[in-house]
N, C-alpha and C positions, 0 to 999 in steps of 0.2 A: 390815499392820495384821490384827489376827485377831478382833477384837471386833465384836459388833453395834452399829452406831451407829442411834439413832432421831432423827426430826426430828418432833417434837410441836409442833403450831402450830394457832393457832385464828384464824379469818377468816371474813368474811362470804361470800367467794368462792372458786371454785376455777376461774378463767378459764383457758380452753384454751392461750392464748399462755403462760402463765406454767407450767402443767403440762407443756407440752412441753419448755420450757427446762429446768427441773428434771429432768424423765424423762432428757434428754440426759446431765447430769452424774450422775444416779443410776445410769444403765446403765455410765457409765466407773467410778464407785466400786465397783459390785458385783463387778468383776473382782478387787477387792483385800479388800473386806470388805462383809459383809452390812449392807445399809442399808434402814430401814423408814421410810415417811412416814406419819405418823398424824395425821389433820386432825380437829379438834374444831370442831363448828359454834358459831357465838356464840350465846349465851344472850339470849332476848328479855325485856322488861320488867324492872321494879324499878329502874329507874336504872342509871348508868354503873357505881358501885361495886358494886351486887349482880350486874350482868351480869359483871364482872370477876371477882370472886370464884367466880360458878358456872363460867366458862371455867376458872379455875385448879383448881377440883375435878375438872372433867372431864378437865382435860390430867392431873391427878397420877393418876387412875383409868387412864390409859393407860400408866402407867409400869410396867415389871416391878420387881420387888424380888429382890435390891438392884440399885440403877442409880445410876451416876454422873451428876449432873445439872448442866447447863451453861446458866444463863438468859442470853438475848441481852437486854442493858440498856444504852441509851446512855449511863448514868451509870458503867459498869463501867471497868475498865482494858481498853486496847486492846494487841493484840499485832501484831508484823509477821506476815507469812506464814511466814517461817523460824521464829518462835517458837511460832507456833501449829502447825506441824508437829512441832517437838520436844514441845510439850505433847500431843499425840496420841500420839506416840511413848512418852512417859513413861506415859500412861494404858494404853496396850497392855501395857507390861511389868510395871506394877504393879496393874492393875485387871481381874480376869478375868471381869466380868460387863459388860452392856450400858452404852453411854455415851449420855445423850440430851440434846439441845438443845432449849430451850424456846422458842418465839417467840410473844409476845402478839399478840392482835387490834389492830384500830384503836384500842382503849382502852389497849394496852399489856397487859403482862404483870401478872397478880395478884400484889402485893406479898408476900402470904404465900408463894406458890409461889416467887417469886424468892429470897426470905429463905431459903427451905429448901434451895435450890441449892447444891451444893458449890462452884460457881464461878459467876462472872458474866463476860461477855465482851461488848464493845462493838465495833462497826465504826466508831465515832468519835462525836462529840458531836452529829452530825446524827440526826434521827430518820427511819427509812425504814418504808414502808410493809410490812405481813407479807409481802406477796408477793416484794417485792424483796428484803428480808431472808433470806427462804428460801432464793432463788436465789443471794444472795451467799454465803451459808452452803454450801450446795452446792458452789459454785464453790472456796471456800477449803479445803474437805474434800479436794476433787480436787486442789487445787494441792499440799497439804500430802503427798498421795500422791505426786505427781509428783515434788516435791522428795526424799522419801525413797528412791523407786525410780529416780531419775535420767532420767525421762521428759522429753522435752524439751518441756516446757510452761512451766515456770518459769523466768524469767530474773532474775538478781539485778540490781537497779536502781542500787544505790548502791555 
């Protein structure tokens, strides 16, 4: 993998246990590809819709141009780990710019930002907190690297 990956997320907290877990995967990933974690503080006031829109604008401001964006959305399609690895491989071969994953806050991802994303990805129909979703994303990125590199981490289950 040769492109920069960005994890752009909004959330109320940056709790130490979650940060430590994400940092562990980030260190593993950085051996293969540059990865940058960009936190956007939630916006206060104005109601949920206004806050979600303000967060979306702040997240969009964190994105370099051009950038391939993938919004995490529980309503989107799901991929197996192997399919996710193939998709990242395809992007590496075809897209010479950063790839950014977008994770919304406790209110979810701004719909305008999600609609503008080039892809949407789901971890399933269940809703996960932004901290857990970010950790799961890091783990799946590392797993995709392990699949591609033959690192003894991923095991085919079926």
